[in-house]
N, C-alpha and C positions, 0 to 999 in steps of 0.2 A: 258103606264107607266109600270115600272117593278113591279113585285110582290115578296113577301117575299120568295116564294118557288122556285124562279128562280135561276139558277146558275150564277156566274159571274167570271171574271178573274182578278187576280192581274197583275201588270205591267210586271212581269216575265213570265206570261202565266199560273201561278198556278190556277187550276180550284177550285173554292169554290162552294160546292153543293147547298147552299142557302144563303140568305142574313141576317141570324141571327148570331150575333157575341156575344159570352160570353165575356164581358169586365172583366178586372182584378179586383179582389176584395180582400181587406184586410180580412183575416179570422183567423189569429193567431193560426193555427192548427199544425204547424210543430215544429221540435225539436230545442233546444237551440243552437246546433252547426250548424244549418242551413240545416240539412238533412230533406228531405221531409218526412212527416208522412203518414201512411196508410189512416188516416182520410182525409188529403188534397187530396191525390190521388183518394180516393173513391168519394169525392165530385165532382171532375172534370170529372171522368169517368161517373158518373150519368148524367151530363149535355151533354156529348158526346153521350151517349145512347139516351138522349132526343132529339137529332137531330140538335144541334148547328153546323153551318157551320164552324165556327172558335171557338176553345177553347183557351182562353188566361189565363195563370196562374196568380196568385197573383204576385205583384211586388217582385222580388228577387234581393238581393243586390250583387253587383259585387266586393265589398271590405268588409272585416269584419267591418271596421269603418263606412260603409255606411248603416248599419241596421237602419230601421225606427221604428220598433215596435217588441214587443215580439212575438215569434212563427212565425217569417218570415223566409221562406226558402232562402238559399243562392246559388249562382253560382260562388263563389270566390275560390273554392278549388276542386280538383279532388275527395275528399272524398264525395262530393255531387253527383258524377256521378251515383252510383248505383240506388239511388232514382229517379234521372232524367231519367235514361234509363228505369226503370220500368214504370214510367208514360208514356213516349213517346211510348214505345212498346205496352202498353195496349190501348193507344188512337188510335193506328193504326187498332184496331179491329172495329172501327166505321168510318163512312163517315164524319169525321171532320178533319180540318187542325189544327195542334197544334203549338201554339206560347208561348214562355216564355217571360214575360215582365221583362226586366232587367233595373236596376236603381241604383242610389246612393242617399241616403237621404240628403246629404249635411248638411245644417244648420238645417234640420229636422231629423237628426240622433242624438237622445239624448245621452248625456254623461252617463246617468244612464244605458244605454244598451252597449255602445261601450267602456266606460272608457276613452274616449278622448274628447277634446274640439271639438265641431262641426266645420266643415269647409264649405267654400262656395267660390263663385267667388271673393267676397270681404268681408271685415269685416262688419257684419250686426248684428243689435240688434235682439235677438230671444225672450227673455222673462226676467222677473225679476229673475226667478230661474236659467235659463240657461245662462243668460248674453249675450255675443256676440260670433258670429262665428269668426274664423280666416280665412284670405284669403289664398287660396292655392298658393304655390310657382309655378313657371313655371315647375320645375321638378316634382312636385306633380300632376299638371294638366296633364302632359305627362304620368305619371305613371297611373293615373286614366283612361286616354284614352286607354292605353294598357290593363288595367284590364277589361274594357268593351269589348274590342276585344277578350281577352282570354275567357271571360264568354260566348260570342256568339259562339265561336268555341267549347266550352264545350257543349253548347246546341245542336249544329249541330252533334257532336260526339254521343250524347245521342240518337239522332234520331228524334228530333223535325223538323217541317217544316219551322220554322222561329223564329225570335225574334221581340219583340216590344220594341223600345227604349222609355222609359218613360220620355218624355220631358214636362209633364203637372204637375198640382197640386202643384207647388212650390218646387219640388225636385231639385237636383243639376243641371240637364240639363236646367230646367226652370230658375234656379237662374243665369245661364250664359246668358240666353236669355233676362232677364228682366233688364230694366234700373235702377230700384230701388236697385237691388241686385248685379248688376255687374257695378262697377265703376273703373274697371281696366284700366291701361294706356299702357298695352302691347298688343300683337297681339290677345289676347283673350277678349279684351274689347274695347268699343268705338262705332263704327257704328253697324248697324244691321248685316252686313256681318262679322264684327269682333266678335261680341257677339255670332254669330252662329258658329264660327270656332271650338269651343269645340265639338259641335254636329257633324259638318261636318267631322272632323278628326276621330271621332268614326266610322261614316258610312264608310268612305274610308278604314279605317283599317280593319273593319269587312269584307267588300266586297273583300278585297285582300286575305283573308285567308279561306273563305267559298266557297262552290260550287255555280255555277251560279243560280241554282234553289232554293237555300236557301233564303227565303224571309226576307226582312227587312221592318218593318212598324214603323212609328214614331207617337207617341201620343203627342198632343199639347193641351194646354189650349189657345183658341183663344184670350181671354181677361182675364187679371188679374191686377186689380188695385194695389193689394198688392205687386206683384213682379215687376210690371211696364211693362206690355205687352199689346199692343193695337191691335185691329183687323187689322189695316193697316200694322203694323209691322209683324204680323203673316202671312199676305199675302206675304210679302217680304221673310219671312223665308221659306214658302212653295215653293215660286219661286226658292229659292236656293236649296231646297231639290230635286225639280224636275230635276235639273241639275245633281244631284248625282244618283247613281244606287240604289234607293229605290223602293219599290213595292206598298206601300199604305200609306196614311196619315189618322190618327184617331184623330178626333177633339172631345174634351171633353167639352160639352156645359153646363153641369149641368141641364139646362132646354132647350130642343130643341125648345120650343114654344115661348121663349122670343124673342122680336123683338128689333132691333136697332132703332136709331132715324129716320132712313129713312124708317121704317116700314117693313124691311126685317129681316128674321132670320139670325143668324150666319151661319147656314148650307147653306142657299140659297146664302149668300154673298160669301162664300168660293167655293161652288160647281159651281156656275155660272161662276166663274173665272178659276177654275182648273180641273173640273171633266172630261174634254176632254183630260187632260194631265196625270192624275193620279187618281186611285180610292180613294174615300173619304168614310170613315166610320164615322158616327156621333152618339154620345151617350149623353143621358141626359133626365131622367124622362119619358122614354117611358114605357108604361104598356100594352096597348091594341093593337089589330090589326090596328085600325084606327090611333093610335099614330105612329105605325111603318110605315104605308103607307104614313102618312104625311111626315116623314123624307125622304122616297124614292122620294116622289113627289117634295120635296125641292131640289133634285138633288143628294143625297147620293147614293152610290152603295150598302151600307150595313148599318145595324142598330145594334148598340151595346146596350146591356142591362146588368144590374147588379142585383139590388135588386129584380126585378120581377122573376129572375131566381132562387132565393133562395127557395121560396115555390113552384115554378113551373119549375122543371127541364126539363119538356117537352114543354116549352114555344114556341119553333119553330112550333110545330104541332098545338098549340092553336091559333096562329096568322094566320094560313092559313084559319081559319073560322072567318070571320068578325062579325059573330053573337055572338061569345063567348067573354065574358069579364072576364079575369082571376081575381080570388078573390083577394081582397086587404087587407092590414094590418088593425087591428093587427092579428097576427097568434099565435097560442098556441105553446109552446115549443115542444109539441108532434108532431104537424104538421111539424115543421122544422126538427126535428130529423128524421121523416119518409122520408124527402126529402134529407137525407144524410148530414145534417149539424151535426157536432159533438157537444157535450155539450159545449166545449170551444167556438165554433163559435156561438152557440145560445146565450151564455152569452155575447159575444161581441155585438151581434145584439140587446141585451137589452139596449144598450147605445143609439140606434137610436130611437128617440122619436116616440112612437106609433106603433113600428114594432112588438114587442112581447107583448103578453097579460099581462105578469107579469113584463114588463120592465118600462122604464121611461114614 
């Protein structure tokens, strides 16, 4: 069985030094115009120093109208390039591979931030306060595809090793994949293949403009009742992605230990079908070395973590020792500040029940 400190390769041959992946995390630390802040850069560099094989940035919006929350950095303009380049160049000092997660909030891009009515694959109810999203026109869909492509090219120019397309958690790509949120009757809606066309066009466009060794990873929510995504349809989507020139799939399980009606985990279900064809990263509620090994034993090539990496920036070294159990919440604000979370990030984590001693 593989161990966490072993290297592995992406589909394009990119060598990843170990099986620890820092998953993207909302942190609200950057500037209002989308420029990366020193706080956000410092947070990521600390985790690279801590030994993560892959460092994934927080989600970054590819259009100004796609912003999902305050303090989110952007990749929609060349004025973001200096900060992106600073981060990419500094990450190269460590033995980590750097990925920018790029996304569009869609119906989850609030009008209070963007000044525009949220958009989606179709007109969808959002909330009593927000009302409904509007459906993107064909021309707007094609423009959004181009903006994803331009954003990926910008990341390559800045010096990153790859991008992760955020097709999980109910954002725009997921809204196109889901039957509840995509009721289009044009070429971007209908069958699984047609609902996947938005994502596939993004991938094809990126691959056409970046160098061959620039990696493309896709993050998916395998199951979402809200959006209308089933495990069986996710398998069909992954099958379509394998036919394209992508390098890894990242599944967002929320809890990797949950089992389906057949007694198998989602990680096992997907990896038993596809791990011989493409590397699978699995994320969700992993904390200890035993947790991480469980995910590898289920067939994943790598293990993504988020919350445990906040108090433990050196988590990759901790999980090489199965006798160590990284401390658990709650954490004091001082502990989190010492781990290079900014006061803004600490304040955001106070919203997570039981995570910060003086939080919810």
